[in-house]
C-alpha positions as CSV (number, residue, x, y, z in Angstrom):
1,X,-35.4,-28.8,28.1
2,X,-33.4,-28.5,25.0
3,X,-32.3,-32.2,25.3
4,X,-36.0,-33.2,25.3
5,X,-36.6,-31.2,22.2
6,X,-33.7,-32.8,20.4
7,X,-34.8,-36.2,21.4
8,X,-38.4,-35.5,20.2
9,X,-37.0,-34.2,16.9
10,X,-34.8,-37.3,16.5
11,X,-37.7,-39.6,17.3
12,X,-40.0,-37.8,14.8
13,X,-37.4,-37.9,12.1
14,X,-36.5,-41.6,12.7
15,X,-40.1,-42.8,12.9
16,X,-41.1,-41.0,9.8
17,X,-38.2,-42.6,7.9
18,X,-39.1,-46.0,9.1
19,X,-42.8,-45.7,8.7
20,X,-42.7,-44.1,5.3
21,X,-40.3,-46.5,3.6
22,X,-41.7,-49.6,2.0
23,X,-39.5,-52.6,2.3
24,X,-41.8,-54.6,0.0
25,X,-45.0,-54.4,-1.9
26,X,-48.2,-54.8,0.3
27,X,-46.2,-54.0,3.5
28,X,-49.1,-52.0,4.8
29,X,-51.5,-54.9,4.4
30,X,-49.0,-57.4,6.0
31,X,-48.6,-55.0,9.0
32,X,-52.4,-54.7,9.4
33,X,-52.7,-58.5,9.3
34,X,-50.0,-59.0,11.9
35,X,-51.5,-56.3,14.2
36,X,-55.0,-57.7,14.0
37,X,-53.7,-61.3,14.4
38,X,-52.0,-60.1,17.6
39,X,-55.2,-58.3,18.7
40,X,-57.3,-61.5,18.1
41,X,-54.8,-63.6,20.2
42,X,-55.0,-60.9,22.9
43,X,-58.8,-61.1,22.9
44,X,-58.6,-64.9,23.1
45,X,-56.3,-64.7,26.1
46,X,-58.5,-62.2,27.8
47,X,-61.7,-64.3,27.5
48,X,-60.1,-67.7,27.9
49,X,-60.9,-68.0,31.6
50,X,-64.6,-67.3,31.2
51,X,-66.1,-70.8,31.8
52,X,-69.6,-69.5,31.0
53,X,-68.7,-69.1,27.3
54,X,-68.5,-72.1,25.0
55,X,-65.5,-72.3,22.6
56,X,-67.8,-71.4,19.7
57,X,-69.0,-68.3,21.5
58,X,-65.4,-67.3,22.4
59,X,-64.4,-67.6,18.7
60,X,-67.4,-65.4,17.8
61,X,-66.4,-62.8,20.4
62,X,-62.9,-62.7,18.9
63,X,-64.2,-62.3,15.4
64,X,-66.9,-59.7,16.3
65,X,-64.7,-57.5,18.6
66,X,-61.9,-57.7,16.0
67,X,-64.1,-56.6,13.1
68,X,-65.9,-53.9,15.1
69,X,-62.5,-52.4,16.1
70,X,-61.2,-52.7,12.5
71,X,-64.2,-50.9,11.1
72,X,-64.1,-48.2,13.7
73,X,-60.4,-47.7,13.2
74,X,-60.8,-47.3,9.4
75,X,-63.8,-44.9,10.0
76,X,-61.7,-42.9,12.4
77,X,-58.8,-42.7,9.9
78,X,-61.1,-41.2,7.3
79,X,-61.2,-38.0,9.5
80,X,-57.4,-37.8,10.2
81,X,-55.6,-35.5,7.8
82,X,-52.9,-37.3,5.8
83,X,-54.5,-40.7,6.5
84,X,-56.9,-42.7,4.3
85,X,-59.5,-45.4,4.9
86,X,-59.2,-48.4,2.6
87,X,-61.2,-51.5,2.1
88,X,-57.9,-53.4,1.6
89,X,-56.9,-52.5,5.2
90,X,-60.3,-53.9,6.5
91,X,-59.7,-57.1,4.5
92,X,-56.2,-57.5,5.9
93,X,-57.6,-56.8,9.4
94,X,-60.3,-59.4,8.9
95,X,-57.8,-62.0,7.7
96,X,-55.6,-61.4,10.7
97,X,-58.5,-61.7,13.1
98,X,-59.8,-64.8,11.3
99,X,-56.4,-66.6,11.5
100,X,-56.1,-65.8,15.2
101,X,-59.6,-67.2,15.8
102,X,-58.8,-70.4,13.8
103,X,-55.6,-70.9,15.7
104,X,-57.3,-70.2,19.1
105,X,-59.9,-72.8,18.3
106,X,-57.4,-75.4,17.1
107,X,-55.3,-75.0,20.2
108,X,-58.2,-75.4,22.5
109,X,-59.8,-78.4,20.8
110,X,-58.3,-81.6,22.3
111,X,-58.5,-85.0,20.6
112,X,-61.0,-86.1,23.2
113,X,-63.4,-83.3,22.5
114,X,-63.6,-84.0,18.7
């Protein structure tokens, strides 16, 4: 039991050091962009096999789900002590989702379909 407590304390101290130190300016926004880019790609992979959706509809689903999640995440953060909700985070989320949707669309458009 004491080993678990030590491990938990070590993890808490390590994670707070890593998460609280800024390596560069705008680090928070870059991390938001990367996270939501990954989320958008994950949505694209999840809906890719649905033949009933057109490519345009799939791109819209990526954008809509990504933005709904980003808005709900920032809304939720406004109620968490020690956290803030920022428009800049929503903008970074939107950019990440949009880049993922653009890449998803570019990959799936073949020269024959243009």
